[in-house]
C-alpha atoms as an extended CHARMM CRD file, in Angstrom:
* protein
*
       254  EXT
         1         1  MET       CA            -17.1150000000      -12.3080000000      -10.1010000000  PROA      1               0.0000000000
         2         2  THR       CA            -15.3330000000       -9.3950000000       -8.3760000000  PROA      2               0.0000000000
         3         3  GLY       CA            -15.1970000000      -11.1390000000       -5.0020000000  PROA      3               0.0000000000
         4         4  TRP       CA            -11.8490000000      -12.8400000000       -5.4930000000  PROA      4               0.0000000000
         5         5  LEU       CA            -10.4630000000       -9.8560000000       -7.4330000000  PROA      5               0.0000000000
         6         6  LEU       CA            -11.5170000000       -7.5700000000       -4.5820000000  PROA      6               0.0000000000
         7         7  PHE       CA             -9.8130000000       -9.8590000000       -2.0760000000  PROA      7               0.0000000000
         8         8  ALA       CA             -6.6170000000      -10.1040000000       -4.1640000000  PROA      8               0.0000000000
         9         9  ALA       CA             -6.3730000000       -6.3410000000       -4.7350000000  PROA      9               0.0000000000
        10        10  ALA       CA             -6.9970000000       -5.4940000000       -1.0880000000  PROA      10              0.0000000000
        11        11  PHE       CA             -4.6140000000       -8.2000000000        0.1390000000  PROA      11              0.0000000000
        12        12  LEU       CA             -1.7300000000       -7.1430000000       -2.1210000000  PROA      12              0.0000000000
        13        13  ALA       CA             -2.1870000000       -3.4200000000       -1.4770000000  PROA      13              0.0000000000
        14        14  CYS       CA             -2.3790000000       -3.9070000000        2.2770000000  PROA      14              0.0000000000
        15        15  THR       CA              0.6690000000       -6.2030000000        2.1950000000  PROA      15              0.0000000000
        16        16  VAL       CA              2.7580000000       -3.3900000000        0.7200000000  PROA      16              0.0000000000
        17        17  GLU       CA              1.6080000000       -0.8970000000        3.3460000000  PROA      17              0.0000000000
        18        18  ALA       CA              2.1190000000       -3.4380000000        6.1470000000  PROA      18              0.0000000000
        19        19  VAL       CA              5.6790000000       -4.1910000000        4.9990000000  PROA      19              0.0000000000
        20        20  GLU       CA              6.6070000000       -0.5090000000        5.0410000000  PROA      20              0.0000000000
        21        21  ALA       CA              5.1210000000        0.1110000000        8.4970000000  PROA      21              0.0000000000
        22        22  THR       CA              6.5200000000       -3.1150000000        9.9590000000  PROA      22              0.0000000000
        23        23  THR       CA             10.0310000000       -2.3260000000        8.7140000000  PROA      23              0.0000000000
        24        24  VAL       CA             10.0420000000        0.8400000000       10.8150000000  PROA      24              0.0000000000
        25        25  VAL       CA              8.6010000000       -0.8890000000       13.9030000000  PROA      25              0.0000000000
        26        26  VAL       CA             11.1030000000       -3.7590000000       13.7050000000  PROA      26              0.0000000000
        27        27  ALA       CA             14.0510000000       -1.3980000000       13.1920000000  PROA      27              0.0000000000
        28        28  VAL       CA             13.0900000000        0.6220000000       16.2640000000  PROA      28              0.0000000000
        29        29  GLY       CA             12.2500000000       -2.4620000000       18.3210000000  PROA      29              0.0000000000
        30        30  VAL       CA             15.5360000000       -4.2280000000       17.5840000000  PROA      30              0.0000000000
        31        31  THR       CA             17.5440000000       -1.0710000000       18.2780000000  PROA      31              0.0000000000
        32        32  ARG       CA             15.7790000000        0.4860000000       21.2790000000  PROA      32              0.0000000000
        33        33  GLY       CA             13.6100000000       -2.2620000000       22.7790000000  PROA      33              0.0000000000
        34        34  TRP       CA             10.1270000000       -3.5030000000       21.9160000000  PROA      34              0.0000000000
        35        35  LYS       CA              7.8510000000       -2.1490000000       24.6440000000  PROA      35              0.0000000000
        36        36  SER       CA              7.3570000000        1.4120000000       23.3840000000  PROA      36              0.0000000000
        37        37  PRO       CA              7.1950000000        0.6210000000       19.6210000000  PROA      37              0.0000000000
        38        38  LEU       CA              4.5900000000       -2.0620000000       20.2830000000  PROA      38              0.0000000000
        39        39  ARG       CA              2.5780000000        0.4220000000       22.3470000000  PROA      39              0.0000000000
        40        40  GLY       CA              2.7920000000        2.9300000000       19.5130000000  PROA      40              0.0000000000
        41        41  MET       CA              1.7090000000        0.3160000000       16.9870000000  PROA      41              0.0000000000
        42        42  ALA       CA             -1.2330000000       -0.8160000000       19.1380000000  PROA      42              0.0000000000
        43        43  THR       CA             -2.3850000000        2.7790000000       19.6540000000  PROA      43              0.0000000000
        44        44  ALA       CA             -2.2560000000        3.4880000000       15.9200000000  PROA      44              0.0000000000
        45        45  LEU       CA             -4.2010000000        0.3040000000       15.1450000000  PROA      45              0.0000000000
        46        46  GLY       CA             -6.8650000000        1.3880000000       17.6320000000  PROA      46              0.0000000000
        47        47  VAL       CA             -7.1980000000        4.7740000000       15.9290000000  PROA      47              0.0000000000
        48        48  LEU       CA             -7.4570000000        3.1010000000       12.5260000000  PROA      48              0.0000000000
        49        49  ALA       CA            -10.1460000000        0.7090000000       13.7580000000  PROA      49              0.0000000000
        50        50  VAL       CA            -12.2440000000        3.6790000000       14.9000000000  PROA      50              0.0000000000
        51        51  ILE       CA            -11.7780000000        5.3860000000       11.5200000000  PROA      51              0.0000000000
        52        52  ILE       CA            -12.8660000000        2.2950000000        9.5900000000  PROA      52              0.0000000000
        53        53  VAL       CA            -15.9080000000        1.7310000000       11.8200000000  PROA      53              0.0000000000
        54        54  ALA       CA            -16.9020000000        5.3980000000       11.4720000000  PROA      54              0.0000000000
        55        55  LEU       CA            -16.3540000000        5.7690000000        7.7390000000  PROA      55              0.0000000000
        56        56  GLY       CA            -17.6790000000        2.4130000000        6.5540000000  PROA      56              0.0000000000
        57        57  PRO       CA            -21.4110000000        3.0370000000        7.1990000000  PROA      57              0.0000000000
        58        58  ALA       CA            -21.1180000000        6.6860000000        6.1260000000  PROA      58              0.0000000000
        59        59  ILE       CA            -19.6640000000        5.8120000000        2.7310000000  PROA      59              0.0000000000
        60        60  SER       CA            -22.0330000000        2.8740000000        2.2800000000  PROA      60              0.0000000000
        61        61  SER       CA            -24.9970000000        5.2540000000        2.6570000000  PROA      61              0.0000000000
        62        62  ILE       CA            -23.9920000000        7.2160000000       -0.4730000000  PROA      62              0.0000000000
        63        63  PRO       CA            -25.9500000000        6.2150000000       -3.6140000000  PROA      63              0.0000000000
        64        64  LEU       CA            -24.0270000000        3.6300000000       -5.6280000000  PROA      64              0.0000000000
        65        65  GLY       CA            -23.6670000000        5.7120000000       -8.8230000000  PROA      65              0.0000000000
        66        66  PRO       CA            -22.0170000000        8.8000000000       -7.2850000000  PROA      66              0.0000000000
        67        67  LEU       CA            -20.0240000000        6.5640000000       -4.9240000000  PROA      67              0.0000000000
        68        68  ARG       CA            -18.4980000000        4.6040000000       -7.7940000000  PROA      68              0.0000000000
        69        69  LEU       CA            -17.7430000000        7.7710000000       -9.7490000000  PROA      69              0.0000000000
        70        70  ILE       CA            -15.9750000000        9.4320000000       -6.8050000000  PROA      70              0.0000000000
        71        71  VAL       CA            -14.1150000000        6.3510000000       -5.6220000000  PROA      71              0.0000000000
        72        72  GLY       CA            -13.2810000000        5.3220000000       -9.1810000000  PROA      72              0.0000000000
        73        73  ALA       CA            -11.6180000000        8.6940000000       -9.7400000000  PROA      73              0.0000000000
        74        74  LEU       CA             -9.7150000000        8.4300000000       -6.4420000000  PROA      74              0.0000000000
        75        75  LEU       CA             -8.5420000000        4.9070000000       -7.2570000000  PROA      75              0.0000000000
        76        76  LEU       CA             -7.3720000000        6.0510000000      -10.6830000000  PROA      76              0.0000000000
        77        77  VAL       CA             -5.2800000000        8.8080000000       -9.1200000000  PROA      77              0.0000000000
        78        78  PHE       CA             -3.9600000000        6.4220000000       -6.4790000000  PROA      78              0.0000000000
        79        79  GLY       CA             -3.3590000000        3.5440000000       -8.9070000000  PROA      79              0.0000000000
        80        80  LEU       CA             -1.7560000000        5.6430000000      -11.6300000000  PROA      80              0.0000000000
        81        81  GLY       CA              0.6650000000        7.0270000000       -9.0570000000  PROA      81              0.0000000000
        82        82  TRP       CA              1.7430000000        3.4860000000       -8.1590000000  PROA      82              0.0000000000
        83        83  VAL       CA              1.9140000000        2.4930000000      -11.8300000000  PROA      83              0.0000000000
        84        84  ARG       CA              4.0350000000        5.5200000000      -12.6910000000  PROA      84              0.0000000000
        85        85  LYS       CA              6.6090000000        4.6710000000      -10.0210000000  PROA      85              0.0000000000
        86        86  ALA       CA              6.5400000000        0.9660000000      -10.9280000000  PROA      86              0.0000000000
        87        87  VAL       CA              7.1210000000        1.7000000000      -14.6160000000  PROA      87              0.0000000000
        88        88  LEU       CA              9.9790000000        4.0810000000      -13.8320000000  PROA      88              0.0000000000
        89        89  ARG       CA             11.5820000000        1.4780000000      -11.5370000000  PROA      89              0.0000000000
        90        90  ALA       CA             11.1450000000       -1.3480000000      -14.0330000000  PROA      90              0.0000000000
        91        91  SER       CA             12.6440000000        0.7380000000      -16.8390000000  PROA      91              0.0000000000
        92        92  GLY       CA             15.6480000000        1.8800000000      -14.7810000000  PROA      92              0.0000000000
        93        93  PHE       CA             14.7090000000        5.5590000000      -14.4470000000  PROA      93              0.0000000000
        94        94  LYS       CA             14.0430000000        5.1970000000      -10.7050000000  PROA      94              0.0000000000
        95        95  ASP       CA             15.8250000000        3.1320000000       -8.0590000000  PROA      95              0.0000000000
        96        96  LEU       CA             14.0740000000        0.0070000000       -6.8350000000  PROA      96              0.0000000000
        97        97  HSD       CA             12.4550000000        0.1710000000       -3.4030000000  PROA      97              0.0000000000
        98        98  ASP       CA             15.0530000000       -1.2840000000       -1.0260000000  PROA      98              0.0000000000
        99        99  GLU       CA             13.7580000000       -2.5100000000        2.3480000000  PROA      99              0.0000000000
       100       100  ASP       CA             17.3110000000       -3.3460000000        3.5010000000  PROA      100             0.0000000000
       101       101  ALA       CA             18.4050000000        0.2630000000        2.9630000000  PROA      101             0.0000000000
       102       102  ILE       CA             15.2700000000        1.6180000000        4.6470000000  PROA      102             0.0000000000
       103       103  TYR       CA             15.7910000000       -0.7110000000        7.6160000000  PROA      103             0.0000000000
       104       104  LEU       CA             19.4310000000        0.3280000000        8.0470000000  PROA      104             0.0000000000
       105       105  LYS       CA             18.4550000000        4.0000000000        7.7900000000  PROA      105             0.0000000000
       106       106  GLN       CA             15.8270000000        3.5840000000       10.5060000000  PROA      106             0.0000000000
       107       107  VAL       CA             18.2850000000        1.6900000000       12.7290000000  PROA      107             0.0000000000
       108       108  ALA       CA             20.8660000000        4.4680000000       12.3480000000  PROA      108             0.0000000000
       109       109  ALA       CA             18.2620000000        7.1250000000       13.1450000000  PROA      109             0.0000000000
       110       110  ALA       CA             17.0830000000        5.1760000000       16.2010000000  PROA      110             0.0000000000
       111       111  LYS       CA             20.6340000000        4.8470000000       17.5150000000  PROA      111             0.0000000000
       112       112  ALA       CA             21.2990000000        8.5390000000       16.9520000000  PROA      112             0.0000000000
       113       113  ALA       CA             18.1050000000        9.6190000000       18.7170000000  PROA      113             0.0000000000
       114       114  GLY       CA             19.5710000000        9.1440000000       22.1800000000  PROA      114             0.0000000000
       115       115  THR       CA             18.1980000000        7.2250000000       25.1260000000  PROA      115             0.0000000000
       116       116  GLU       CA             15.8250000000        9.6540000000       26.8160000000  PROA      116             0.0000000000
       117       117  VAL       CA             13.2730000000        7.8680000000       28.9540000000  PROA      117             0.0000000000
       118       118  GLY       CA              9.9340000000        9.0920000000       30.2080000000  PROA      118             0.0000000000
       119       119  ALA       CA              6.9020000000       10.3320000000       28.3280000000  PROA      119             0.0000000000
       120       120  GLY       CA              4.4000000000       11.1600000000       31.0200000000  PROA      120             0.0000000000
       121       121  ARG       CA              1.8140000000        8.4620000000       31.3510000000  PROA      121             0.0000000000
       122       122  LEU       CA              3.1410000000        6.6400000000       28.2980000000  PROA      122             0.0000000000
       123       123  GLY       CA              6.4240000000        5.8150000000       29.9900000000  PROA      123             0.0000000000
       124       124  GLY       CA              9.1890000000        3.9660000000       28.2040000000  PROA      124             0.0000000000
       125       125  ASP       CA             10.8360000000        5.4460000000       25.1250000000  PROA      125             0.0000000000
       126       126  PRO       CA              9.0850000000        8.4950000000       23.5830000000  PROA      126             0.0000000000
       127       127  TYR       CA             11.0530000000        8.2060000000       20.3430000000  PROA      127             0.0000000000
       128       128  GLY       CA             10.1730000000        4.5550000000       19.8380000000  PROA      128             0.0000000000
       129       129  PHE       CA              6.4910000000        5.1210000000       20.6370000000  PROA      129             0.0000000000
       130       130  THR       CA              6.1410000000        8.1680000000       18.3780000000  PROA      130             0.0000000000
       131       131  LEU       CA              7.9620000000        6.7220000000       15.3820000000  PROA      131             0.0000000000
       132       132  ALA       CA              6.0250000000        3.4580000000       15.5040000000  PROA      132             0.0000000000
       133       133  PHE       CA              2.7190000000        5.2940000000       15.9760000000  PROA      133             0.0000000000
       134       134  LYS       CA              3.3230000000        7.6630000000       13.0580000000  PROA      134             0.0000000000
       135       135  SER       CA              4.5050000000        4.9750000000       10.6300000000  PROA      135             0.0000000000
       136       136  VAL       CA              1.6720000000        2.5620000000       11.4290000000  PROA      136             0.0000000000
       137       137  LEU       CA             -0.9420000000        5.3390000000       11.3500000000  PROA      137             0.0000000000
       138       138  LEU       CA              0.2100000000        6.8070000000        8.0280000000  PROA      138             0.0000000000
       139       139  GLU       CA              0.5140000000        3.4700000000        6.2490000000  PROA      139             0.0000000000
       140       140  GLY       CA             -2.6400000000        2.2610000000        7.9840000000  PROA      140             0.0000000000
       141       141  LEU       CA             -4.6580000000        5.1940000000        6.6630000000  PROA      141             0.0000000000
       142       142  GLU       CA             -3.9360000000        3.9230000000        3.1630000000  PROA      142             0.0000000000
       143       143  VAL       CA             -5.0890000000        0.4740000000        4.2590000000  PROA      143             0.0000000000
       144       144  ALA       CA             -8.2800000000        2.0290000000        5.6740000000  PROA      144             0.0000000000
       145       145  PHE       CA             -8.8580000000        3.8590000000        2.3860000000  PROA      145             0.0000000000
       146       146  ILE       CA             -8.4740000000        0.6310000000        0.4340000000  PROA      146             0.0000000000
       147       147  VAL       CA            -10.7560000000       -1.3510000000        2.7600000000  PROA      147             0.0000000000
       148       148  VAL       CA            -13.5320000000        1.2330000000        2.9340000000  PROA      148             0.0000000000
       149       149  THR       CA            -13.5720000000        2.2750000000       -0.7350000000  PROA      149             0.0000000000
       150       150  PHE       CA            -13.1290000000       -1.1880000000       -2.2110000000  PROA      150             0.0000000000
       151       151  GLY       CA            -15.5840000000       -2.7390000000        0.2130000000  PROA      151             0.0000000000
       152       152  ALA       CA            -18.2300000000       -0.0330000000       -0.1600000000  PROA      152             0.0000000000
       153       153  ASN       CA            -18.0910000000       -0.1440000000       -3.9630000000  PROA      153             0.0000000000
       154       154  ALA       CA            -18.4310000000       -3.9000000000       -4.0520000000  PROA      154             0.0000000000
       155       155  HSD       CA            -20.9580000000       -3.8830000000       -1.1820000000  PROA      155             0.0000000000
       156       156  ASP       CA            -18.6350000000       -6.2600000000        0.6220000000  PROA      156             0.0000000000
       157       157  ILE       CA            -16.5970000000       -4.4400000000        3.2730000000  PROA      157             0.0000000000
       158       158  PRO       CA            -16.1250000000       -7.7040000000        5.2420000000  PROA      158             0.0000000000
       159       159  VAL       CA            -14.1870000000       -9.2810000000        2.3360000000  PROA      159             0.0000000000
       160       160  ALA       CA            -11.9220000000       -6.2300000000        1.9830000000  PROA      160             0.0000000000
       161       161  ALA       CA            -11.4360000000       -6.0900000000        5.7540000000  PROA      161             0.0000000000
       162       162  LEU       CA            -10.6190000000       -9.8080000000        5.8830000000  PROA      162             0.0000000000
       163       163  ALA       CA             -8.0400000000       -9.3930000000        3.1150000000  PROA      163             0.0000000000
       164       164  ALA       CA             -6.4420000000       -6.4690000000        4.9670000000  PROA      164             0.0000000000
       165       165  ALA       CA             -6.3790000000       -8.3300000000        8.2810000000  PROA      165             0.0000000000
       166       166  LEU       CA             -4.8490000000      -11.3960000000        6.6700000000  PROA      166             0.0000000000
       167       167  ALA       CA             -2.1950000000       -9.3250000000        4.8930000000  PROA      167             0.0000000000
       168       168  ILE       CA             -1.2270000000       -7.5650000000        8.1140000000  PROA      168             0.0000000000
       169       169  ALA       CA             -1.1620000000      -10.8530000000       10.0440000000  PROA      169             0.0000000000
       170       170  VAL       CA              1.0930000000      -12.5230000000        7.4650000000  PROA      170             0.0000000000
       171       171  VAL       CA              3.5480000000       -9.6160000000        7.4070000000  PROA      171             0.0000000000
       172       172  VAL       CA              3.6600000000       -9.3680000000       11.2050000000  PROA      172             0.0000000000
       173       173  LEU       CA              4.2390000000      -13.1180000000       11.5810000000  PROA      173             0.0000000000
       174       174  VAL       CA              7.0990000000      -13.0010000000        9.0840000000  PROA      174             0.0000000000
       175       175  ALA       CA              8.5630000000       -9.9570000000       10.8540000000  PROA      175             0.0000000000
       176       176  VAL       CA              8.3720000000      -11.7030000000       14.2460000000  PROA      176             0.0000000000
       177       177  LYS       CA             10.2430000000      -14.6560000000       12.8020000000  PROA      177             0.0000000000
       178       178  VAL       CA             13.0210000000      -12.7980000000       10.9760000000  PROA      178             0.0000000000
       179       179  ARG       CA             13.2820000000       -9.7120000000       13.2380000000  PROA      179             0.0000000000
       180       180  GLY       CA             14.9400000000       -7.8210000000       10.4420000000  PROA      180             0.0000000000
       181       181  PRO       CA             14.2260000000       -6.1220000000        7.1110000000  PROA      181             0.0000000000
       182       182  LEU       CA             11.5130000000       -7.8260000000        5.0550000000  PROA      182             0.0000000000
       183       183  SER       CA             13.6870000000       -7.7290000000        1.9570000000  PROA      183             0.0000000000
       184       184  ARG       CA             12.5170000000      -11.1440000000        0.7700000000  PROA      184             0.0000000000
       185       185  VAL       CA              9.0370000000       -9.7740000000        0.1470000000  PROA      185             0.0000000000
       186       186  PRO       CA              8.9660000000       -8.8490000000       -3.5850000000  PROA      186             0.0000000000
       187       187  GLU       CA              7.6340000000       -5.3950000000       -2.7810000000  PROA      187             0.0000000000
       188       188  ASN       CA              8.5030000000       -3.8230000000       -6.1390000000  PROA      188             0.0000000000
       189       189  THR       CA              6.6230000000       -6.5490000000       -8.0040000000  PROA      189             0.0000000000
       190       190  ILE       CA              3.6620000000       -6.3530000000       -5.6190000000  PROA      190             0.0000000000
       191       191  LYS       CA              3.4810000000       -2.5770000000       -6.0160000000  PROA      191             0.0000000000
       192       192  TYR       CA              3.4640000000       -3.0120000000       -9.7910000000  PROA      192             0.0000000000
       193       193  ALA       CA              0.5950000000       -5.5170000000       -9.5560000000  PROA      193             0.0000000000
       194       194  VAL       CA             -1.3530000000       -3.3560000000       -7.1060000000  PROA      194             0.0000000000
       195       195  GLY       CA             -0.9770000000       -0.3040000000       -9.3340000000  PROA      195             0.0000000000
       196       196  ILE       CA             -2.4480000000       -2.2790000000      -12.2300000000  PROA      196             0.0000000000
       197       197  LEU       CA             -5.3320000000       -3.5610000000      -10.0950000000  PROA      197             0.0000000000
       198       198  LEU       CA             -6.1630000000       -0.1520000000       -8.6020000000  PROA      198             0.0000000000
       199       199  THR       CA             -6.0740000000        1.4910000000      -12.0300000000  PROA      199             0.0000000000
       200       200  SER       CA             -8.2840000000       -1.2400000000      -13.4740000000  PROA      200             0.0000000000
       201       201  PHE       CA            -10.8400000000       -1.0530000000      -10.6610000000  PROA      201             0.0000000000
       202       202  GLY       CA            -10.7880000000        2.7540000000      -10.8680000000  PROA      202             0.0000000000
       203       203  THR       CA            -11.4870000000        2.6350000000      -14.6050000000  PROA      203             0.0000000000
       204       204  PHE       CA            -14.2760000000        0.0910000000      -14.1270000000  PROA      204             0.0000000000
       205       205  TRP       CA            -16.0550000000        1.7930000000      -11.2280000000  PROA      205             0.0000000000
       206       206  GLY       CA            -15.4930000000        5.3350000000      -12.5310000000  PROA      206             0.0000000000
       207       207  ALA       CA            -17.0460000000        4.5060000000      -15.8900000000  PROA      207             0.0000000000
       208       208  GLU       CA            -19.9820000000        2.7440000000      -14.2340000000  PROA      208             0.0000000000
       209       209  GLY       CA            -20.5200000000        5.7230000000      -11.9490000000  PROA      209             0.0000000000
       210       210  ALA       CA            -20.6120000000        7.9880000000      -15.0060000000  PROA      210             0.0000000000
       211       211  GLY       CA            -23.3670000000        5.8460000000      -16.5290000000  PROA      211             0.0000000000
       212       212  ALA       CA            -21.3990000000        3.4860000000      -18.7780000000  PROA      212             0.0000000000
       213       213  HSD       CA            -22.3210000000       -0.1950000000      -19.0400000000  PROA      213             0.0000000000
       214       214  TRP       CA            -19.4890000000       -2.6970000000      -19.4250000000  PROA      214             0.0000000000
       215       215  PRO       CA            -20.0470000000       -5.7490000000      -21.6450000000  PROA      215             0.0000000000
       216       216  GLY       CA            -20.4040000000       -8.7430000000      -19.3650000000  PROA      216             0.0000000000
       217       217  SER       CA            -20.6560000000       -6.4760000000      -16.2980000000  PROA      217             0.0000000000
       218       218  ASP       CA            -18.0850000000       -7.5840000000      -13.6750000000  PROA      218             0.0000000000
       219       219  ALA       CA            -16.5610000000      -10.0880000000      -16.0900000000  PROA      219             0.0000000000
       220       220  SER       CA            -15.1550000000       -7.1740000000      -18.1060000000  PROA      220             0.0000000000
       221       221  LEU       CA            -12.5280000000       -6.7710000000      -15.3870000000  PROA      221             0.0000000000
       222       222  LEU       CA            -10.9360000000       -9.9340000000      -16.7570000000  PROA      222             0.0000000000
       223       223  ALA       CA            -10.2130000000       -7.9260000000      -19.9120000000  PROA      223             0.0000000000
       224       224  ILE       CA             -9.5150000000       -4.5290000000      -18.3320000000  PROA      224             0.0000000000
       225       225  ILE       CA             -6.7980000000       -5.8400000000      -15.9980000000  PROA      225             0.0000000000
       226       226  PRO       CA             -4.7110000000       -7.6190000000      -18.6920000000  PROA      226             0.0000000000
       227       227  LEU       CA             -5.1380000000       -4.6430000000      -21.0350000000  PROA      227             0.0000000000
       228       228  THR       CA             -3.9040000000       -2.2410000000      -18.3540000000  PROA      228             0.0000000000
       229       229  ALA       CA             -0.9560000000       -4.5440000000      -17.6930000000  PROA      229             0.0000000000
       230       230  LEU       CA             -0.0850000000       -4.6870000000      -21.4010000000  PROA      230             0.0000000000
       231       231  VAL       CA             -0.0960000000       -0.8940000000      -21.6370000000  PROA      231             0.0000000000
       232       232  THR       CA              2.3230000000       -0.6520000000      -18.6950000000  PROA      232             0.0000000000
       233       233  PHE       CA              4.5770000000       -3.3440000000      -20.1790000000  PROA      233             0.0000000000
       234       234  ALA       CA              4.6800000000       -1.3740000000      -23.4400000000  PROA      234             0.0000000000
       235       235  LEU       CA              5.6270000000        1.7620000000      -21.5090000000  PROA      235             0.0000000000
       236       236  VAL       CA              8.4240000000       -0.0950000000      -19.7230000000  PROA      236             0.0000000000
       237       237  ALA       CA              9.7750000000       -1.4120000000      -23.0180000000  PROA      237             0.0000000000
       238       238  PHE       CA              9.6220000000        2.0590000000      -24.5880000000  PROA      238             0.0000000000
       239       239  LEU       CA             11.3550000000        3.7250000000      -21.6420000000  PROA      239             0.0000000000
       240       240  ARG       CA             14.0470000000        1.0410000000      -21.4900000000  PROA      240             0.0000000000
       241       241  SER       CA             14.7340000000        1.5750000000      -25.1870000000  PROA      241             0.0000000000
       242       242  SER       CA             14.8360000000        5.3490000000      -24.6610000000  PROA      242             0.0000000000
       243       243  ARG       CA             17.1770000000        4.9700000000      -21.7160000000  PROA      243             0.0000000000
       244       244  GLN       CA             19.5330000000        2.7680000000      -23.6800000000  PROA      244             0.0000000000
       245       245  GLY       CA             19.5520000000        5.3590000000      -26.4530000000  PROA      245             0.0000000000
       246       246  LEU       CA             20.3530000000        8.1470000000      -24.0060000000  PROA      246             0.0000000000
       247       247  ALA       CA             23.0470000000        5.9960000000      -22.3690000000  PROA      247             0.0000000000
       248       248  SER       CA             24.6950000000        5.3660000000      -25.7230000000  PROA      248             0.0000000000
       249       249  THR       CA             24.9770000000        9.1130000000      -26.2960000000  PROA      249             0.0000000000
       250       250  GLY       CA             26.2670000000        9.6840000000      -22.7650000000  PROA      250             0.0000000000
       251       251  GLU       CA             23.2460000000       11.7100000000      -21.6100000000  PROA      251             0.0000000000
       252       252  VAL       CA             22.4480000000        9.2970000000      -18.7460000000  PROA      252             0.0000000000
       253       253  ALA       CA             24.4630000000        6.7470000000      -16.8430000000  PROA      253             0.0000000000
       254       254  ALA       CA             24.2560000000        3.2310000000      -18.2810000000  PROA      254             0.0000000000
């Protein structure tokens, strides 16, 4: 039952991370040339592959009960953080994530960084290599966390890894085609959905790890996910109402 939910959650979460990393790589590549950013990206992907290969068996060897309790708690922290930002954005208390603005900021920074060439054996553009490496590695670590924890909990790392690989491939193909900001990707909506899924999985696995038994076992996720979504929708409605009230009294901008 959780197979397709696992795939969907991993795919959506990894899509968000891939969009953010790819935006930086494309901005640097378009501005300063592609050779060094692509080298940086490839190096970061190699490091991430080693991390996933090393951590996967290690985490899988932990007894299922403690594993689900630990990972469930981590997913709750991770998911609630995404939900908090999504609710604040949806209610108007936080600006929407803007890939166009991020892209333009990265382009401006790349242009202002100068044109120094030469980085020892790396060659090419040190700035382009370093920025691409750092962005892909940082966002990729979150992808690795999602793949390893989701896959280990569900005893199906290959499904989580396949979802991550597909998400990255789709984003990269779109980026190659447009060679610009991936603003058409509904990242704010995806982040909202991922936050709900991570929170739901965290609740499910954390409770199971603590010894609880869900009615219907995995099928209970079909109730937990909509219930989590409804709670967030109620929070958005409440905050929008509060914001309108504050705006009417002049305490916040309309």
